Chimera marker file (.cmm) of the C-alpha trace (Angstrom):
<marker_set name="trace">
<marker id="1" x="0.000" y="0.000" z="0.000" r="1" g="1" b="0" radius="0.5"/>
<marker id="2" x="1.296" y="3.480" z="-0.830" r="1" g="1" b="0" radius="0.5"/>
<marker id="3" x="-0.156" y="4.956" z="2.362" r="1" g="1" b="0" radius="0.5"/>
<marker id="4" x="2.331" y="2.937" z="4.467" r="1" g="1" b="0" radius="0.5"/>
<marker id="5" x="5.170" y="5.259" z="3.406" r="1" g="1" b="0" radius="0.5"/>
<marker id="6" x="3.428" y="8.448" z="4.555" r="1" g="1" b="0" radius="0.5"/>
<marker id="7" x="4.397" y="9.995" z="7.914" r="1" g="1" b="0" radius="0.5"/>
<marker id="8" x="1.747" y="9.803" z="10.632" r="1" g="1" b="0" radius="0.5"/>
<marker id="9" x="-0.565" y="12.800" z="10.859" r="1" g="1" b="0" radius="0.5"/>
<marker id="10" x="-1.024" y="14.102" z="14.418" r="1" g="1" b="0" radius="0.5"/>
<marker id="11" x="-4.552" y="14.214" z="15.741" r="1" g="1" b="0" radius="0.5"/>
<marker id="12" x="-5.850" y="17.703" z="16.346" r="1" g="1" b="0" radius="0.5"/>
<marker id="13" x="-8.768" y="17.874" z="18.732" r="1" g="1" b="0" radius="0.5"/>
<marker id="14" x="-11.570" y="20.392" z="18.899" r="1" g="1" b="0" radius="0.5"/>
<marker id="15" x="-10.398" y="23.963" z="19.521" r="1" g="1" b="0" radius="0.5"/>
<marker id="16" x="-6.761" y="23.279" z="18.700" r="1" g="1" b="0" radius="0.5"/>
<marker id="17" x="-5.148" y="25.154" z="15.871" r="1" g="1" b="0" radius="0.5"/>
<marker id="18" x="-2.609" y="23.930" z="13.409" r="1" g="1" b="0" radius="0.5"/>
<marker id="19" x="0.076" y="26.284" z="12.215" r="1" g="1" b="0" radius="0.5"/>
<marker id="20" x="1.922" y="25.260" z="9.144" r="1" g="1" b="0" radius="0.5"/>
<marker id="21" x="5.667" y="25.620" z="9.188" r="1" g="1" b="0" radius="0.5"/>
<marker id="22" x="6.619" y="27.742" z="6.244" r="1" g="1" b="0" radius="0.5"/>
<marker id="23" x="10.074" y="28.736" z="5.116" r="1" g="1" b="0" radius="0.5"/>
<marker id="24" x="10.990" y="32.386" z="5.655" r="1" g="1" b="0" radius="0.5"/>
<marker id="25" x="9.875" y="34.462" z="2.739" r="1" g="1" b="0" radius="0.5"/>
<marker id="26" x="12.345" y="36.573" z="0.864" r="1" g="1" b="0" radius="0.5"/>
<marker id="27" x="11.740" y="40.292" z="0.946" r="1" g="1" b="0" radius="0.5"/>
<marker id="28" x="11.238" y="41.990" z="-2.343" r="1" g="1" b="0" radius="0.5"/>
<marker id="29" x="12.461" y="45.411" z="-3.222" r="1" g="1" b="0" radius="0.5"/>
<marker id="30" x="15.106" y="47.459" z="-1.485" r="1" g="1" b="0" radius="0.5"/>
<marker id="31" x="17.157" y="46.360" z="1.447" r="1" g="1" b="0" radius="0.5"/>
<marker id="32" x="17.028" y="48.440" z="4.570" r="1" g="1" b="0" radius="0.5"/>
<marker id="33" x="19.953" y="50.718" z="5.316" r="1" g="1" b="0" radius="0.5"/>
<marker id="34" x="20.802" y="48.557" z="8.331" r="1" g="1" b="0" radius="0.5"/>
<marker id="35" x="21.072" y="45.437" z="6.159" r="1" g="1" b="0" radius="0.5"/>
<marker id="36" x="23.324" y="47.211" z="3.689" r="1" g="1" b="0" radius="0.5"/>
<marker id="37" x="25.467" y="48.924" z="6.323" r="1" g="1" b="0" radius="0.5"/>
<marker id="38" x="25.980" y="45.682" z="8.247" r="1" g="1" b="0" radius="0.5"/>
<marker id="39" x="27.369" y="43.964" z="5.170" r="1" g="1" b="0" radius="0.5"/>
<marker id="40" x="31.065" y="43.312" z="5.962" r="1" g="1" b="0" radius="0.5"/>
<marker id="41" x="31.654" y="42.093" z="2.418" r="1" g="1" b="0" radius="0.5"/>
<marker id="42" x="31.149" y="45.613" z="1.087" r="1" g="1" b="0" radius="0.5"/>
<marker id="43" x="34.061" y="46.944" z="3.115" r="1" g="1" b="0" radius="0.5"/>
<marker id="44" x="36.275" y="44.121" z="1.894" r="1" g="1" b="0" radius="0.5"/>
<marker id="45" x="35.039" y="44.644" z="-1.654" r="1" g="1" b="0" radius="0.5"/>
<marker id="46" x="35.852" y="48.358" z="-1.592" r="1" g="1" b="0" radius="0.5"/>
<marker id="47" x="39.366" y="47.657" z="-0.323" r="1" g="1" b="0" radius="0.5"/>
<marker id="48" x="39.926" y="44.865" z="-2.822" r="1" g="1" b="0" radius="0.5"/>
<marker id="49" x="39.001" y="46.917" z="-5.879" r="1" g="1" b="0" radius="0.5"/>
<marker id="50" x="42.079" y="47.212" z="-8.054" r="1" g="1" b="0" radius="0.5"/>
<marker id="51" x="42.138" y="50.773" z="-9.267" r="1" g="1" b="0" radius="0.5"/>
<marker id="52" x="44.180" y="50.040" z="-12.360" r="1" g="1" b="0" radius="0.5"/>
<marker id="53" x="42.183" y="52.081" z="-14.847" r="1" g="1" b="0" radius="0.5"/>
<marker id="54" x="42.480" y="55.826" z="-15.282" r="1" g="1" b="0" radius="0.5"/>
<marker id="55" x="38.752" y="56.432" z="-15.639" r="1" g="1" b="0" radius="0.5"/>
<marker id="56" x="35.656" y="54.578" z="-14.491" r="1" g="1" b="0" radius="0.5"/>
<marker id="57" x="32.119" y="55.033" z="-15.759" r="1" g="1" b="0" radius="0.5"/>
<marker id="58" x="29.319" y="55.922" z="-13.374" r="1" g="1" b="0" radius="0.5"/>
<marker id="59" x="27.859" y="52.418" z="-13.672" r="1" g="1" b="0" radius="0.5"/>
<marker id="60" x="31.187" y="50.855" z="-12.674" r="1" g="1" b="0" radius="0.5"/>
<marker id="61" x="31.440" y="53.171" z="-9.677" r="1" g="1" b="0" radius="0.5"/>
<marker id="62" x="27.839" y="52.473" z="-8.665" r="1" g="1" b="0" radius="0.5"/>
<marker id="63" x="28.552" y="48.746" z="-8.855" r="1" g="1" b="0" radius="0.5"/>
<marker id="64" x="31.633" y="49.171" z="-6.646" r="1" g="1" b="0" radius="0.5"/>
<marker id="65" x="29.587" y="50.867" z="-3.932" r="1" g="1" b="0" radius="0.5"/>
<marker id="66" x="26.403" y="48.831" z="-4.499" r="1" g="1" b="0" radius="0.5"/>
<marker id="67" x="24.294" y="51.953" z="-4.980" r="1" g="1" b="0" radius="0.5"/>
<marker id="68" x="22.220" y="53.365" z="-7.822" r="1" g="1" b="0" radius="0.5"/>
<marker id="69" x="23.771" y="55.657" z="-10.399" r="1" g="1" b="0" radius="0.5"/>
<marker id="70" x="21.225" y="58.296" z="-9.415" r="1" g="1" b="0" radius="0.5"/>
<marker id="71" x="22.688" y="58.379" z="-5.907" r="1" g="1" b="0" radius="0.5"/>
<marker id="72" x="26.189" y="58.977" z="-7.327" r="1" g="1" b="0" radius="0.5"/>
<marker id="73" x="24.813" y="61.855" z="-9.424" r="1" g="1" b="0" radius="0.5"/>
<marker id="74" x="23.010" y="63.244" z="-6.364" r="1" g="1" b="0" radius="0.5"/>
<marker id="75" x="26.195" y="63.125" z="-4.298" r="1" g="1" b="0" radius="0.5"/>
<marker id="76" x="28.015" y="64.876" z="-7.145" r="1" g="1" b="0" radius="0.5"/>
<marker id="77" x="25.499" y="67.739" z="-6.949" r="1" g="1" b="0" radius="0.5"/>
<marker id="78" x="25.636" y="67.920" z="-3.154" r="1" g="1" b="0" radius="0.5"/>
<marker id="79" x="29.378" y="67.631" z="-2.478" r="1" g="1" b="0" radius="0.5"/>
<marker id="80" x="31.860" y="70.051" z="-4.005" r="1" g="1" b="0" radius="0.5"/>
<marker id="81" x="34.797" y="67.668" z="-3.674" r="1" g="1" b="0" radius="0.5"/>
<marker id="82" x="33.245" y="65.358" z="-6.268" r="1" g="1" b="0" radius="0.5"/>
<marker id="83" x="34.162" y="66.716" z="-9.681" r="1" g="1" b="0" radius="0.5"/>
<marker id="84" x="34.244" y="63.882" z="-12.219" r="1" g="1" b="0" radius="0.5"/>
<marker id="85" x="35.314" y="64.729" z="-15.723" r="1" g="1" b="0" radius="0.5"/>
<marker id="86" x="32.750" y="64.587" z="-18.487" r="1" g="1" b="0" radius="0.5"/>
<marker id="87" x="33.344" y="63.601" z="-22.081" r="1" g="1" b="0" radius="0.5"/>
<marker id="88" x="31.754" y="65.285" z="-25.100" r="1" g="1" b="0" radius="0.5"/>
<marker id="89" x="28.698" y="63.123" z="-24.727" r="1" g="1" b="0" radius="0.5"/>
<marker id="90" x="28.275" y="64.204" z="-21.112" r="1" g="1" b="0" radius="0.5"/>
<marker id="91" x="29.182" y="60.844" z="-19.569" r="1" g="1" b="0" radius="0.5"/>
<marker id="92" x="30.841" y="61.120" z="-16.184" r="1" g="1" b="0" radius="0.5"/>
<marker id="93" x="34.346" y="59.729" z="-15.950" r="1" g="1" b="0" radius="0.5"/>
<marker id="94" x="35.566" y="59.108" z="-12.413" r="1" g="1" b="0" radius="0.5"/>
<marker id="95" x="39.286" y="59.173" z="-11.608" r="1" g="1" b="0" radius="0.5"/>
<marker id="96" x="40.914" y="57.320" z="-8.728" r="1" g="1" b="0" radius="0.5"/>
<marker id="97" x="40.869" y="60.550" z="-6.734" r="1" g="1" b="0" radius="0.5"/>
<marker id="98" x="37.103" y="60.835" z="-7.252" r="1" g="1" b="0" radius="0.5"/>
<marker id="99" x="36.637" y="57.256" z="-6.080" r="1" g="1" b="0" radius="0.5"/>
<marker id="100" x="38.621" y="58.039" z="-2.914" r="1" g="1" b="0" radius="0.5"/>
<marker id="101" x="36.319" y="61.016" z="-2.311" r="1" g="1" b="0" radius="0.5"/>
<marker id="102" x="33.296" y="58.769" z="-2.872" r="1" g="1" b="0" radius="0.5"/>
<marker id="103" x="34.673" y="56.273" z="-0.348" r="1" g="1" b="0" radius="0.5"/>
<marker id="104" x="34.937" y="59.071" z="2.193" r="1" g="1" b="0" radius="0.5"/>
<marker id="105" x="31.412" y="60.330" z="1.449" r="1" g="1" b="0" radius="0.5"/>
<marker id="106" x="30.045" y="56.778" z="1.590" r="1" g="1" b="0" radius="0.5"/>
<marker id="107" x="31.792" y="56.256" z="4.927" r="1" g="1" b="0" radius="0.5"/>
<marker id="108" x="30.331" y="59.432" z="6.422" r="1" g="1" b="0" radius="0.5"/>
<marker id="109" x="26.790" y="58.904" z="5.127" r="1" g="1" b="0" radius="0.5"/>
<marker id="110" x="26.256" y="55.161" z="5.292" r="1" g="1" b="0" radius="0.5"/>
<marker id="111" x="28.630" y="53.902" z="7.954" r="1" g="1" b="0" radius="0.5"/>
<marker id="112" x="28.834" y="56.860" z="10.334" r="1" g="1" b="0" radius="0.5"/>
<marker id="113" x="25.158" y="57.784" z="9.688" r="1" g="1" b="0" radius="0.5"/>
<marker id="114" x="25.782" y="61.487" z="9.050" r="1" g="1" b="0" radius="0.5"/>
<marker id="115" x="23.105" y="63.517" z="7.321" r="1" g="1" b="0" radius="0.5"/>
<marker id="116" x="23.966" y="65.215" z="4.025" r="1" g="1" b="0" radius="0.5"/>
<marker id="117" x="24.351" y="68.553" z="5.812" r="1" g="1" b="0" radius="0.5"/>
<marker id="118" x="26.379" y="66.964" z="8.597" r="1" g="1" b="0" radius="0.5"/>
<marker id="119" x="28.722" y="65.295" z="6.115" r="1" g="1" b="0" radius="0.5"/>
<marker id="120" x="29.140" y="68.575" z="4.223" r="1" g="1" b="0" radius="0.5"/>
<marker id="121" x="29.992" y="70.350" z="7.465" r="1" g="1" b="0" radius="0.5"/>
<marker id="122" x="32.452" y="67.620" z="8.462" r="1" g="1" b="0" radius="0.5"/>
<marker id="123" x="34.182" y="67.829" z="5.089" r="1" g="1" b="0" radius="0.5"/>
<marker id="124" x="34.329" y="71.634" z="5.232" r="1" g="1" b="0" radius="0.5"/>
<marker id="125" x="35.722" y="71.695" z="8.774" r="1" g="1" b="0" radius="0.5"/>
<marker id="126" x="38.710" y="69.578" z="8.074" r="1" g="1" b="0" radius="0.5"/>
<marker id="127" x="39.017" y="67.516" z="4.926" r="1" g="1" b="0" radius="0.5"/>
<marker id="128" x="42.418" y="66.184" z="5.886" r="1" g="1" b="0" radius="0.5"/>
<marker id="129" x="41.275" y="65.117" z="9.341" r="1" g="1" b="0" radius="0.5"/>
<marker id="130" x="38.193" y="63.405" z="7.906" r="1" g="1" b="0" radius="0.5"/>
<marker id="131" x="40.325" y="61.612" z="5.318" r="1" g="1" b="0" radius="0.5"/>
<marker id="132" x="42.858" y="60.596" z="7.969" r="1" g="1" b="0" radius="0.5"/>
<marker id="133" x="40.182" y="59.252" z="10.296" r="1" g="1" b="0" radius="0.5"/>
<marker id="134" x="38.646" y="57.333" z="7.382" r="1" g="1" b="0" radius="0.5"/>
<marker id="135" x="42.045" y="55.825" z="6.545" r="1" g="1" b="0" radius="0.5"/>
<marker id="136" x="42.523" y="54.919" z="10.199" r="1" g="1" b="0" radius="0.5"/>
<marker id="137" x="39.160" y="53.153" z="10.299" r="1" g="1" b="0" radius="0.5"/>
<marker id="138" x="40.058" y="51.257" z="7.128" r="1" g="1" b="0" radius="0.5"/>
<marker id="139" x="43.416" y="50.196" z="8.604" r="1" g="1" b="0" radius="0.5"/>
<marker id="140" x="41.722" y="49.023" z="11.801" r="1" g="1" b="0" radius="0.5"/>
<marker id="141" x="39.208" y="47.012" z="9.777" r="1" g="1" b="0" radius="0.5"/>
<marker id="142" x="42.090" y="45.329" z="7.945" r="1" g="1" b="0" radius="0.5"/>
<marker id="143" x="43.733" y="44.486" z="11.276" r="1" g="1" b="0" radius="0.5"/>
<marker id="144" x="40.419" y="43.105" z="12.544" r="1" g="1" b="0" radius="0.5"/>
<marker id="145" x="40.101" y="40.932" z="9.448" r="1" g="1" b="0" radius="0.5"/>
<marker id="146" x="43.653" y="39.679" z="9.870" r="1" g="1" b="0" radius="0.5"/>
<marker id="147" x="43.055" y="38.841" z="13.537" r="1" g="1" b="0" radius="0.5"/>
<marker id="148" x="39.806" y="37.069" z="12.669" r="1" g="1" b="0" radius="0.5"/>
<marker id="149" x="41.605" y="34.941" z="10.074" r="1" g="1" b="0" radius="0.5"/>
<marker id="150" x="44.362" y="34.197" z="12.567" r="1" g="1" b="0" radius="0.5"/>
<marker id="151" x="41.795" y="33.168" z="15.188" r="1" g="1" b="0" radius="0.5"/>
<marker id="152" x="40.070" y="30.845" z="12.709" r="1" g="1" b="0" radius="0.5"/>
<marker id="153" x="43.374" y="29.168" z="11.866" r="1" g="1" b="0" radius="0.5"/>
<marker id="154" x="44.068" y="28.349" z="15.528" r="1" g="1" b="0" radius="0.5"/>
<link id1="1" id2="2" r="1" g="1" b="0" radius="0.2"/>
<link id1="2" id2="3" r="1" g="1" b="0" radius="0.2"/>
<link id1="3" id2="4" r="1" g="1" b="0" radius="0.2"/>
<link id1="4" id2="5" r="1" g="1" b="0" radius="0.2"/>
<link id1="5" id2="6" r="1" g="1" b="0" radius="0.2"/>
<link id1="6" id2="7" r="1" g="1" b="0" radius="0.2"/>
<link id1="7" id2="8" r="1" g="1" b="0" radius="0.2"/>
<link id1="8" id2="9" r="1" g="1" b="0" radius="0.2"/>
<link id1="9" id2="10" r="1" g="1" b="0" radius="0.2"/>
<link id1="10" id2="11" r="1" g="1" b="0" radius="0.2"/>
<link id1="11" id2="12" r="1" g="1" b="0" radius="0.2"/>
<link id1="12" id2="13" r="1" g="1" b="0" radius="0.2"/>
<link id1="13" id2="14" r="1" g="1" b="0" radius="0.2"/>
<link id1="14" id2="15" r="1" g="1" b="0" radius="0.2"/>
<link id1="15" id2="16" r="1" g="1" b="0" radius="0.2"/>
<link id1="16" id2="17" r="1" g="1" b="0" radius="0.2"/>
<link id1="17" id2="18" r="1" g="1" b="0" radius="0.2"/>
<link id1="18" id2="19" r="1" g="1" b="0" radius="0.2"/>
<link id1="19" id2="20" r="1" g="1" b="0" radius="0.2"/>
<link id1="20" id2="21" r="1" g="1" b="0" radius="0.2"/>
<link id1="21" id2="22" r="1" g="1" b="0" radius="0.2"/>
<link id1="22" id2="23" r="1" g="1" b="0" radius="0.2"/>
<link id1="23" id2="24" r="1" g="1" b="0" radius="0.2"/>
<link id1="24" id2="25" r="1" g="1" b="0" radius="0.2"/>
<link id1="25" id2="26" r="1" g="1" b="0" radius="0.2"/>
<link id1="26" id2="27" r="1" g="1" b="0" radius="0.2"/>
<link id1="27" id2="28" r="1" g="1" b="0" radius="0.2"/>
<link id1="28" id2="29" r="1" g="1" b="0" radius="0.2"/>
<link id1="29" id2="30" r="1" g="1" b="0" radius="0.2"/>
<link id1="30" id2="31" r="1" g="1" b="0" radius="0.2"/>
<link id1="31" id2="32" r="1" g="1" b="0" radius="0.2"/>
<link id1="32" id2="33" r="1" g="1" b="0" radius="0.2"/>
<link id1="33" id2="34" r="1" g="1" b="0" radius="0.2"/>
<link id1="34" id2="35" r="1" g="1" b="0" radius="0.2"/>
<link id1="35" id2="36" r="1" g="1" b="0" radius="0.2"/>
<link id1="36" id2="37" r="1" g="1" b="0" radius="0.2"/>
<link id1="37" id2="38" r="1" g="1" b="0" radius="0.2"/>
<link id1="38" id2="39" r="1" g="1" b="0" radius="0.2"/>
<link id1="39" id2="40" r="1" g="1" b="0" radius="0.2"/>
<link id1="40" id2="41" r="1" g="1" b="0" radius="0.2"/>
<link id1="41" id2="42" r="1" g="1" b="0" radius="0.2"/>
<link id1="42" id2="43" r="1" g="1" b="0" radius="0.2"/>
<link id1="43" id2="44" r="1" g="1" b="0" radius="0.2"/>
<link id1="44" id2="45" r="1" g="1" b="0" radius="0.2"/>
<link id1="45" id2="46" r="1" g="1" b="0" radius="0.2"/>
<link id1="46" id2="47" r="1" g="1" b="0" radius="0.2"/>
<link id1="47" id2="48" r="1" g="1" b="0" radius="0.2"/>
<link id1="48" id2="49" r="1" g="1" b="0" radius="0.2"/>
<link id1="49" id2="50" r="1" g="1" b="0" radius="0.2"/>
<link id1="50" id2="51" r="1" g="1" b="0" radius="0.2"/>
<link id1="51" id2="52" r="1" g="1" b="0" radius="0.2"/>
<link id1="52" id2="53" r="1" g="1" b="0" radius="0.2"/>
<link id1="53" id2="54" r="1" g="1" b="0" radius="0.2"/>
<link id1="54" id2="55" r="1" g="1" b="0" radius="0.2"/>
<link id1="55" id2="56" r="1" g="1" b="0" radius="0.2"/>
<link id1="56" id2="57" r="1" g="1" b="0" radius="0.2"/>
<link id1="57" id2="58" r="1" g="1" b="0" radius="0.2"/>
<link id1="58" id2="59" r="1" g="1" b="0" radius="0.2"/>
<link id1="59" id2="60" r="1" g="1" b="0" radius="0.2"/>
<link id1="60" id2="61" r="1" g="1" b="0" radius="0.2"/>
<link id1="61" id2="62" r="1" g="1" b="0" radius="0.2"/>
<link id1="62" id2="63" r="1" g="1" b="0" radius="0.2"/>
<link id1="63" id2="64" r="1" g="1" b="0" radius="0.2"/>
<link id1="64" id2="65" r="1" g="1" b="0" radius="0.2"/>
<link id1="65" id2="66" r="1" g="1" b="0" radius="0.2"/>
<link id1="66" id2="67" r="1" g="1" b="0" radius="0.2"/>
<link id1="67" id2="68" r="1" g="1" b="0" radius="0.2"/>
<link id1="68" id2="69" r="1" g="1" b="0" radius="0.2"/>
<link id1="69" id2="70" r="1" g="1" b="0" radius="0.2"/>
<link id1="70" id2="71" r="1" g="1" b="0" radius="0.2"/>
<link id1="71" id2="72" r="1" g="1" b="0" radius="0.2"/>
<link id1="72" id2="73" r="1" g="1" b="0" radius="0.2"/>
<link id1="73" id2="74" r="1" g="1" b="0" radius="0.2"/>
<link id1="74" id2="75" r="1" g="1" b="0" radius="0.2"/>
<link id1="75" id2="76" r="1" g="1" b="0" radius="0.2"/>
<link id1="76" id2="77" r="1" g="1" b="0" radius="0.2"/>
<link id1="77" id2="78" r="1" g="1" b="0" radius="0.2"/>
<link id1="78" id2="79" r="1" g="1" b="0" radius="0.2"/>
<link id1="79" id2="80" r="1" g="1" b="0" radius="0.2"/>
<link id1="80" id2="81" r="1" g="1" b="0" radius="0.2"/>
<link id1="81" id2="82" r="1" g="1" b="0" radius="0.2"/>
<link id1="82" id2="83" r="1" g="1" b="0" radius="0.2"/>
<link id1="83" id2="84" r="1" g="1" b="0" radius="0.2"/>
<link id1="84" id2="85" r="1" g="1" b="0" radius="0.2"/>
<link id1="85" id2="86" r="1" g="1" b="0" radius="0.2"/>
<link id1="86" id2="87" r="1" g="1" b="0" radius="0.2"/>
<link id1="87" id2="88" r="1" g="1" b="0" radius="0.2"/>
<link id1="88" id2="89" r="1" g="1" b="0" radius="0.2"/>
<link id1="89" id2="90" r="1" g="1" b="0" radius="0.2"/>
<link id1="90" id2="91" r="1" g="1" b="0" radius="0.2"/>
<link id1="91" id2="92" r="1" g="1" b="0" radius="0.2"/>
<link id1="92" id2="93" r="1" g="1" b="0" radius="0.2"/>
<link id1="93" id2="94" r="1" g="1" b="0" radius="0.2"/>
<link id1="94" id2="95" r="1" g="1" b="0" radius="0.2"/>
<link id1="95" id2="96" r="1" g="1" b="0" radius="0.2"/>
<link id1="96" id2="97" r="1" g="1" b="0" radius="0.2"/>
<link id1="97" id2="98" r="1" g="1" b="0" radius="0.2"/>
<link id1="98" id2="99" r="1" g="1" b="0" radius="0.2"/>
<link id1="99" id2="100" r="1" g="1" b="0" radius="0.2"/>
<link id1="100" id2="101" r="1" g="1" b="0" radius="0.2"/>
<link id1="101" id2="102" r="1" g="1" b="0" radius="0.2"/>
<link id1="102" id2="103" r="1" g="1" b="0" radius="0.2"/>
<link id1="103" id2="104" r="1" g="1" b="0" radius="0.2"/>
<link id1="104" id2="105" r="1" g="1" b="0" radius="0.2"/>
<link id1="105" id2="106" r="1" g="1" b="0" radius="0.2"/>
<link id1="106" id2="107" r="1" g="1" b="0" radius="0.2"/>
<link id1="107" id2="108" r="1" g="1" b="0" radius="0.2"/>
<link id1="108" id2="109" r="1" g="1" b="0" radius="0.2"/>
<link id1="109" id2="110" r="1" g="1" b="0" radius="0.2"/>
<link id1="110" id2="111" r="1" g="1" b="0" radius="0.2"/>
<link id1="111" id2="112" r="1" g="1" b="0" radius="0.2"/>
<link id1="112" id2="113" r="1" g="1" b="0" radius="0.2"/>
<link id1="113" id2="114" r="1" g="1" b="0" radius="0.2"/>
<link id1="114" id2="115" r="1" g="1" b="0" radius="0.2"/>
<link id1="115" id2="116" r="1" g="1" b="0" radius="0.2"/>
<link id1="116" id2="117" r="1" g="1" b="0" radius="0.2"/>
<link id1="117" id2="118" r="1" g="1" b="0" radius="0.2"/>
<link id1="118" id2="119" r="1" g="1" b="0" radius="0.2"/>
<link id1="119" id2="120" r="1" g="1" b="0" radius="0.2"/>
<link id1="120" id2="121" r="1" g="1" b="0" radius="0.2"/>
<link id1="121" id2="122" r="1" g="1" b="0" radius="0.2"/>
<link id1="122" id2="123" r="1" g="1" b="0" radius="0.2"/>
<link id1="123" id2="124" r="1" g="1" b="0" radius="0.2"/>
<link id1="124" id2="125" r="1" g="1" b="0" radius="0.2"/>
<link id1="125" id2="126" r="1" g="1" b="0" radius="0.2"/>
<link id1="126" id2="127" r="1" g="1" b="0" radius="0.2"/>
<link id1="127" id2="128" r="1" g="1" b="0" radius="0.2"/>
<link id1="128" id2="129" r="1" g="1" b="0" radius="0.2"/>
<link id1="129" id2="130" r="1" g="1" b="0" radius="0.2"/>
<link id1="130" id2="131" r="1" g="1" b="0" radius="0.2"/>
<link id1="131" id2="132" r="1" g="1" b="0" radius="0.2"/>
<link id1="132" id2="133" r="1" g="1" b="0" radius="0.2"/>
<link id1="133" id2="134" r="1" g="1" b="0" radius="0.2"/>
<link id1="134" id2="135" r="1" g="1" b="0" radius="0.2"/>
<link id1="135" id2="136" r="1" g="1" b="0" radius="0.2"/>
<link id1="136" id2="137" r="1" g="1" b="0" radius="0.2"/>
<link id1="137" id2="138" r="1" g="1" b="0" radius="0.2"/>
<link id1="138" id2="139" r="1" g="1" b="0" radius="0.2"/>
<link id1="139" id2="140" r="1" g="1" b="0" radius="0.2"/>
<link id1="140" id2="141" r="1" g="1" b="0" radius="0.2"/>
<link id1="141" id2="142" r="1" g="1" b="0" radius="0.2"/>
<link id1="142" id2="143" r="1" g="1" b="0" radius="0.2"/>
<link id1="143" id2="144" r="1" g="1" b="0" radius="0.2"/>
<link id1="144" id2="145" r="1" g="1" b="0" radius="0.2"/>
<link id1="145" id2="146" r="1" g="1" b="0" radius="0.2"/>
<link id1="146" id2="147" r="1" g="1" b="0" radius="0.2"/>
<link id1="147" id2="148" r="1" g="1" b="0" radius="0.2"/>
<link id1="148" id2="149" r="1" g="1" b="0" radius="0.2"/>
<link id1="149" id2="150" r="1" g="1" b="0" radius="0.2"/>
<link id1="150" id2="151" r="1" g="1" b="0" radius="0.2"/>
<link id1="151" id2="152" r="1" g="1" b="0" radius="0.2"/>
<link id1="152" id2="153" r="1" g="1" b="0" radius="0.2"/>
<link id1="153" id2="154" r="1" g="1" b="0" radius="0.2"/>
</marker_set>
């Protein structure tokens, strides 16, 4: 009989409810800022990007930072330190220096949770200090990654 292979069905009496176990459903649409900011792979990915080209298109830069191209254009309008070159067609061409500025802006806005105005003020107050503190954070994250790898090997 084919019914012999079926698992037994528990008896549910009167007034008892049965809740089906369903797998967690995937969310559609955008991820929350917390989900994106907590992604440690993004930090590693930004450090691991070989900047071997002279110019990068806006889509390449947006892919590096995992953001929309519209956000890169918005940041360009908001922050004076972002001045990508434009070709005759009007396409933005980002240099390595521009990408470093974007890393700093990304760090202030997404990781440190500054507002646009707060990030502008921070950059105006002391660009060198902000860049140095960003570099220090990046170095500490590299040390943390190294120590984590070392711990896993033990």
